[in-house]
ChimeraX commands (.cxc) that place a marker at each C-alpha (Angstrom):
marker #1 position -14.06,107.98,136.74 radius 0.5
marker #1 position -15.94,111.08,137.90 radius 0.5
marker #1 position -16.47,109.56,141.38 radius 0.5
marker #1 position -12.73,108.96,141.66 radius 0.5
marker #1 position -11.99,112.62,140.87 radius 0.5
marker #1 position -14.52,113.77,143.46 radius 0.5
marker #1 position -12.83,111.59,146.08 radius 0.5
marker #1 position -9.43,113.07,145.22 radius 0.5
marker #1 position -10.79,116.60,145.47 radius 0.5
marker #1 position -12.46,115.82,148.80 radius 0.5
marker #1 position -9.24,114.27,150.10 radius 0.5
marker #1 position -7.20,117.34,149.07 radius 0.5
marker #1 position -9.80,119.62,150.66 radius 0.5
marker #1 position -9.65,117.70,153.96 radius 0.5
marker #1 position -5.84,117.85,153.97 radius 0.5
marker #1 position -5.99,121.60,153.28 radius 0.5
marker #1 position -8.44,122.21,156.14 radius 0.5
marker #1 position -6.35,120.09,158.52 radius 0.5
marker #1 position -3.13,121.93,157.68 radius 0.5
marker #1 position -4.87,125.31,157.96 radius 0.5
marker #1 position -6.31,124.35,161.36 radius 0.5
marker #1 position -2.93,123.18,162.67 radius 0.5
marker #1 position -1.23,126.34,161.40 radius 0.5
marker #1 position -3.81,128.60,163.04 radius 0.5
marker #1 position -3.65,126.64,166.30 radius 0.5
marker #1 position 0.13,126.89,166.43 radius 0.5
marker #1 position -0.04,130.62,165.67 radius 0.5
marker #1 position -2.45,131.26,168.53 radius 0.5
marker #1 position -0.22,129.31,170.93 radius 0.5
marker #1 position 2.93,131.08,169.69 radius 0.5
marker #1 position 1.36,134.52,170.03 radius 0.5
marker #1 position 0.93,133.95,173.77 radius 0.5
marker #1 position 4.69,133.94,174.26 radius 0.5
marker #1 position 4.72,137.75,173.86 radius 0.5
marker #1 position 2.77,138.20,177.10 radius 0.5
marker #1 position 4.33,135.36,179.05 radius 0.5
marker #1 position 5.38,136.10,182.62 radius 0.5
marker #1 position 8.33,133.80,183.38 radius 0.5
marker #1 position 7.64,134.07,187.11 radius 0.5
marker #1 position 4.18,132.47,186.84 radius 0.5
marker #1 position 3.59,130.44,189.99 radius 0.5
marker #1 position 2.67,126.78,190.09 radius 0.5
marker #1 position 1.04,127.04,193.51 radius 0.5
marker #1 position -0.76,130.35,192.97 radius 0.5
marker #1 position -1.75,130.10,189.29 radius 0.5
marker #1 position -1.37,126.66,187.72 radius 0.5
marker #1 position -2.63,124.43,190.54 radius 0.5
marker #1 position -5.85,126.45,191.00 radius 0.5
marker #1 position -6.58,126.17,187.24 radius 0.5
marker #1 position -6.03,122.39,187.35 radius 0.5
marker #1 position -8.08,122.01,190.55 radius 0.5
marker #1 position -11.02,123.92,189.06 radius 0.5
marker #1 position -10.98,122.23,185.65 radius 0.5
marker #1 position -9.23,118.87,185.82 radius 0.5
marker #1 position -9.09,117.33,189.29 radius 0.5
marker #1 position -12.64,116.08,189.52 radius 0.5
marker #1 position -14.68,112.90,189.38 radius 0.5
marker #1 position -14.50,111.26,185.99 radius 0.5
marker #1 position -11.41,113.16,184.95 radius 0.5
marker #1 position -8.10,113.39,186.83 radius 0.5
marker #1 position -9.39,111.81,190.02 radius 0.5
marker #1 position -6.89,108.95,190.56 radius 0.5
marker #1 position -9.70,106.57,189.54 radius 0.5
marker #1 position -9.91,107.26,185.81 radius 0.5
marker #1 position -6.48,108.86,185.40 radius 0.5
marker #1 position -3.80,110.24,187.70 radius 0.5
marker #1 position -4.84,113.37,189.55 radius 0.5
marker #1 position -2.92,116.53,188.75 radius 0.5
marker #1 position -2.80,117.60,192.37 radius 0.5
marker #1 position 0.91,117.81,193.15 radius 0.5
marker #1 position 3.83,119.59,191.57 radius 0.5
marker #1 position 5.84,116.49,190.63 radius 0.5
marker #1 position 2.95,114.81,188.78 radius 0.5
marker #1 position 2.17,117.99,186.84 radius 0.5
marker #1 position 5.85,118.68,186.12 radius 0.5
marker #1 position 6.44,115.14,184.85 radius 0.5
marker #1 position 3.37,115.34,182.61 radius 0.5
marker #1 position 3.89,118.94,181.45 radius 0.5
marker #1 position 4.57,118.16,177.78 radius 0.5
marker #1 position 1.52,115.87,177.57 radius 0.5
marker #1 position -0.65,118.40,179.39 radius 0.5
marker #1 position 0.33,121.12,176.93 radius 0.5
marker #1 position -0.29,118.84,173.93 radius 0.5
marker #1 position -3.66,117.78,175.32 radius 0.5
marker #1 position -4.74,121.39,175.78 radius 0.5
marker #1 position -3.51,122.46,172.34 radius 0.5
marker #1 position -5.34,119.58,170.63 radius 0.5
marker #1 position -8.51,120.18,172.64 radius 0.5
marker #1 position -8.43,116.85,174.49 radius 0.5
marker #1 position -8.23,118.66,177.81 radius 0.5
marker #1 position -10.00,119.73,179.75 radius 0.5
marker #1 position -12.54,117.03,179.07 radius 0.5
marker #1 position -16.09,118.38,178.63 radius 0.5
marker #1 position -14.98,121.82,179.82 radius 0.5
marker #1 position -13.45,124.96,178.43 radius 0.5
marker #1 position -10.66,126.97,179.96 radius 0.5
marker #1 position -10.06,130.58,179.05 radius 0.5
marker #1 position -7.33,131.74,176.71 radius 0.5
marker #1 position -5.73,133.42,179.70 radius 0.5
marker #1 position -5.67,130.11,181.62 radius 0.5
marker #1 position -4.24,128.27,178.61 radius 0.5
marker #1 position -1.57,130.95,178.18 radius 0.5
marker #1 position -0.65,130.73,181.86 radius 0.5
marker #1 position -0.19,126.96,181.63 radius 0.5
marker #1 position 1.80,127.21,178.39 radius 0.5
marker #1 position 3.95,130.00,179.81 radius 0.5
marker #1 position 4.69,128.06,183.00 radius 0.5
marker #1 position 5.62,124.94,181.01 radius 0.5
marker #1 position 7.70,126.86,178.45 radius 0.5
marker #1 position 9.67,128.48,181.27 radius 0.5
marker #1 position 10.74,125.20,182.82 radius 0.5
marker #1 position 7.65,124.21,184.86 radius 0.5
marker #1 position 9.24,125.46,188.08 radius 0.5
marker #1 position 8.03,124.59,191.55 radius 0.5
marker #1 position 7.27,128.13,192.65 radius 0.5
marker link #1:1,2 radius 0.2
marker link #1:2,3 radius 0.2
marker link #1:3,4 radius 0.2
marker link #1:4,5 radius 0.2
marker link #1:5,6 radius 0.2
marker link #1:6,7 radius 0.2
marker link #1:7,8 radius 0.2
marker link #1:8,9 radius 0.2
marker link #1:9,10 radius 0.2
marker link #1:10,11 radius 0.2
marker link #1:11,12 radius 0.2
marker link #1:12,13 radius 0.2
marker link #1:13,14 radius 0.2
marker link #1:14,15 radius 0.2
marker link #1:15,16 radius 0.2
marker link #1:16,17 radius 0.2
marker link #1:17,18 radius 0.2
marker link #1:18,19 radius 0.2
marker link #1:19,20 radius 0.2
marker link #1:20,21 radius 0.2
marker link #1:21,22 radius 0.2
marker link #1:22,23 radius 0.2
marker link #1:23,24 radius 0.2
marker link #1:24,25 radius 0.2
marker link #1:25,26 radius 0.2
marker link #1:26,27 radius 0.2
marker link #1:27,28 radius 0.2
marker link #1:28,29 radius 0.2
marker link #1:29,30 radius 0.2
marker link #1:30,31 radius 0.2
marker link #1:31,32 radius 0.2
marker link #1:32,33 radius 0.2
marker link #1:33,34 radius 0.2
marker link #1:34,35 radius 0.2
marker link #1:35,36 radius 0.2
marker link #1:36,37 radius 0.2
marker link #1:37,38 radius 0.2
marker link #1:38,39 radius 0.2
marker link #1:39,40 radius 0.2
marker link #1:40,41 radius 0.2
marker link #1:41,42 radius 0.2
marker link #1:42,43 radius 0.2
marker link #1:43,44 radius 0.2
marker link #1:44,45 radius 0.2
marker link #1:45,46 radius 0.2
marker link #1:46,47 radius 0.2
marker link #1:47,48 radius 0.2
marker link #1:48,49 radius 0.2
marker link #1:49,50 radius 0.2
marker link #1:50,51 radius 0.2
marker link #1:51,52 radius 0.2
marker link #1:52,53 radius 0.2
marker link #1:53,54 radius 0.2
marker link #1:54,55 radius 0.2
marker link #1:55,56 radius 0.2
marker link #1:56,57 radius 0.2
marker link #1:57,58 radius 0.2
marker link #1:58,59 radius 0.2
marker link #1:59,60 radius 0.2
marker link #1:60,61 radius 0.2
marker link #1:61,62 radius 0.2
marker link #1:62,63 radius 0.2
marker link #1:63,64 radius 0.2
marker link #1:64,65 radius 0.2
marker link #1:65,66 radius 0.2
marker link #1:66,67 radius 0.2
marker link #1:67,68 radius 0.2
marker link #1:68,69 radius 0.2
marker link #1:69,70 radius 0.2
marker link #1:70,71 radius 0.2
marker link #1:71,72 radius 0.2
marker link #1:72,73 radius 0.2
marker link #1:73,74 radius 0.2
marker link #1:74,75 radius 0.2
marker link #1:75,76 radius 0.2
marker link #1:76,77 radius 0.2
marker link #1:77,78 radius 0.2
marker link #1:78,79 radius 0.2
marker link #1:79,80 radius 0.2
marker link #1:80,81 radius 0.2
marker link #1:81,82 radius 0.2
marker link #1:82,83 radius 0.2
marker link #1:83,84 radius 0.2
marker link #1:84,85 radius 0.2
marker link #1:85,86 radius 0.2
marker link #1:86,87 radius 0.2
marker link #1:87,88 radius 0.2
marker link #1:88,89 radius 0.2
marker link #1:89,90 radius 0.2
marker link #1:90,91 radius 0.2
marker link #1:91,92 radius 0.2
marker link #1:92,93 radius 0.2
marker link #1:93,94 radius 0.2
marker link #1:94,95 radius 0.2
marker link #1:95,96 radius 0.2
marker link #1:96,97 radius 0.2
marker link #1:97,98 radius 0.2
marker link #1:98,99 radius 0.2
marker link #1:99,100 radius 0.2
marker link #1:100,101 radius 0.2
marker link #1:101,102 radius 0.2
marker link #1:102,103 radius 0.2
marker link #1:103,104 radius 0.2
marker link #1:104,105 radius 0.2
marker link #1:105,106 radius 0.2
marker link #1:106,107 radius 0.2
marker link #1:107,108 radius 0.2
marker link #1:108,109 radius 0.2
marker link #1:109,110 radius 0.2
marker link #1:110,111 radius 0.2
marker link #1:111,112 radius 0.2
marker link #1:112,113 radius 0.2
marker link #1:113,114 radius 0.2
marker link #1:114,115 radius 0.2
view
């Protein structure tokens, strides 16, 4: 009986930590909207971030997964790119700065324009 109670407490604790983590993550993403520049450029800002952190051997290289080298591919995958960054799946084995994340989120949130 005692082991069962410990499992329930552990389960509740894990759920609490998960919810707290998701809340904090969403807050940090939401806070970036205050400094978002809606004119952020795909060619001058977003593409260089992707080229430096994603378009490489073993990552987005057209061998393992589609390269993020052109506007249309990035535009079409914008929602998945944002989700992958927020959840920490991207960039794989690398870290991008908060500023770079905010730039990508801002560009996506403002319509992922080809500018």
